[in-house]
TORTITI-514807 format. One record per residue (C-alpha): x negated, y, z negated. Coordinates in steps of 0.1 Angstrom, whole numbers, plus 2048, in hexadecimal, padded with zeros to 3 digits. Layout:
BEGIN
+-----+-----+-----+
|   x |   y |   z |
+-----+-----+-----+
|   X |   Y |   Z |
...
+-----+-----+-----+
This chain:
BEGIN
+-----+-----+-----+
|   x |   y |   z |
+-----+-----+-----+
| 80C | 5E9 | BA3 |
| 7F2 | 5F6 | B97 |
| 7E2 | 5F2 | B72 |
| 7DA | 614 | B73 |
| 802 | 61F | B7F |
| 80B | 609 | B63 |
| 7F8 | 619 | B4D |
| 7FF | 63D | B57 |
| 826 | 636 | B5D |
| 828 | 62D | B37 |
| 825 | 64A | B28 |
| 83F | 65F | B40 |
| 857 | 642 | B3A |
| 854 | 640 | B14 |
| 857 | 666 | B13 |
| 877 | 664 | B27 |
| 88A | 649 | B12 |
| 87A | 663 | AF1 |
| 890 | 67B | B00 |
| 8AF | 667 | B08 |
| 8B5 | 65A | AE7 |
| 8AF | 67F | ADD |
| 8CD | 687 | AEE |
| 8DD | 66C | AE7 |
| 8DC | 675 | AC7 |
| 8E2 | 696 | AC9 |
| 902 | 68D | ADE |
| 90D | 67A | AC0 |
| 908 | 694 | AA8 |
| 91B | 6B0 | ABE |
| 939 | 697 | AC5 |
| 937 | 691 | A9A |
| 93C | 6B9 | A96 |
| 954 | 6BD | AB4 |
| 96A | 6A3 | A9F |
| 968 | 6AC | A7F |
| 973 | 6D7 | A86 |
| 990 | 6C6 | A9B |
| 999 | 6B9 | A7C |
| 996 | 6D7 | A6A |
| 9AB | 6EC | A88 |
| 9C3 | 6D4 | A83 |
| 9C4 | 6D7 | A5E |
| 9C7 | 6FA | A61 |
| 9DF | 6FB | A79 |
| 9F5 | 6E3 | A61 |
| 9F5 | 6FE | A43 |
| 9F5 | 71A | A5E |
| A17 | 70A | A67 |
| A20 | 703 | A42 |
| A1B | 725 | A3A |
| A2F | 72E | A56 |
| A4E | 718 | A4A |
| A4E | 72A | A23 |
| A4A | 74B | A30 |
| A68 | 73E | A44 |
| A78 | 737 | A27 |
| A75 | 752 | A12 |
| A7E | 76A | A2D |
| A9F | 755 | A2E |
| AA6 | 756 | A07 |
| A9F | 77F | A05 |
| AB7 | 786 | A26 |
| AD4 | 76E | A0C |
| ACE | 785 | 9F1 |
| AD4 | 79D | A03 |
| AAE | 7AF | 9FF |
| A9A | 7C3 | A19 |
+-----+-----+-----+
Protein backbone atom coordinates (compact mmCIF):
# COMPACT_ATOMS: atom_id res chain seq x y z
CA UNK A 1 0.00 0.00 0.00
CA UNK A 2 1.17 3.42 -0.73
CA UNK A 3 1.17 6.22 1.75
CA UNK A 4 -1.35 8.15 -0.28
CA UNK A 5 -3.82 5.26 -0.16
CA UNK A 6 -3.46 4.93 3.61
CA UNK A 7 -3.94 8.67 4.07
CA UNK A 8 -7.02 8.55 1.81
CA UNK A 9 -8.58 5.64 3.73
CA UNK A 10 -8.05 7.04 7.24
CA UNK A 11 -10.99 9.51 7.15
CA UNK A 12 -13.31 6.79 5.82
CA UNK A 13 -12.25 4.35 8.51
CA UNK A 14 -12.61 7.03 11.16
CA UNK A 15 -16.08 7.95 9.92
CA UNK A 16 -17.18 4.31 9.81
CA UNK A 17 -15.92 3.80 13.37
CA UNK A 18 -17.73 6.93 14.56
CA UNK A 19 -20.99 5.82 12.95
CA UNK A 20 -20.65 2.33 14.46
CA UNK A 21 -20.07 3.76 17.95
CA UNK A 22 -23.01 6.18 17.57
CA UNK A 23 -25.34 3.39 16.43
CA UNK A 24 -24.28 1.15 19.32
CA UNK A 25 -25.02 3.95 21.79
CA UNK A 26 -28.45 4.50 20.23
CA UNK A 27 -29.23 0.79 20.38
CA UNK A 28 -28.22 0.73 24.06
CA UNK A 29 -30.54 3.68 24.79
CA UNK A 30 -33.40 1.96 22.97
CA UNK A 31 -32.84 -1.24 24.93
CA UNK A 32 -33.09 0.70 28.18
CA UNK A 33 -36.32 2.34 27.00
CA UNK A 34 -37.81 -1.00 25.96
CA UNK A 35 -36.91 -2.55 29.32
CA UNK A 36 -38.53 0.39 31.11
CA UNK A 37 -41.69 0.15 29.03
CA UNK A 38 -41.91 -3.59 29.55
CA UNK A 39 -41.55 -3.06 33.31
CA UNK A 40 -44.29 -0.43 33.23
CA UNK A 41 -46.50 -2.80 31.25
CA UNK A 42 -46.03 -5.58 33.81
CA UNK A 43 -46.83 -3.16 36.64
CA UNK A 44 -49.96 -1.94 34.84
CA UNK A 45 -51.14 -5.52 34.27
CA UNK A 46 -50.59 -6.30 37.95
CA UNK A 47 -52.56 -3.24 39.02
CA UNK A 48 -55.41 -4.00 36.61
CA UNK A 49 -55.60 -7.57 37.93
CA UNK A 50 -55.75 -6.20 41.47
CA UNK A 51 -58.56 -3.78 40.54
CA UNK A 52 -60.42 -6.58 38.75
CA UNK A 53 -60.18 -8.81 41.82
CA UNK A 54 -61.48 -5.98 44.03
CA UNK A 55 -64.43 -5.35 41.69
CA UNK A 56 -65.26 -9.05 41.71
CA UNK A 57 -65.18 -9.05 45.54
CA UNK A 58 -67.56 -6.08 45.58
CA UNK A 59 -69.91 -7.88 43.18
CA UNK A 60 -69.89 -10.95 45.43
CA UNK A 61 -70.61 -8.84 48.51
CA UNK A 62 -73.51 -7.10 46.75
CA UNK A 63 -74.92 -10.45 45.60
CA UNK A 64 -74.67 -11.87 49.14
CA UNK A 65 -76.43 -8.87 50.63
CA UNK A 66 -79.33 -9.28 48.19
CA UNK A 67 -78.65 -6.09 46.27
CA UNK A 68 -79.04 -5.56 42.54
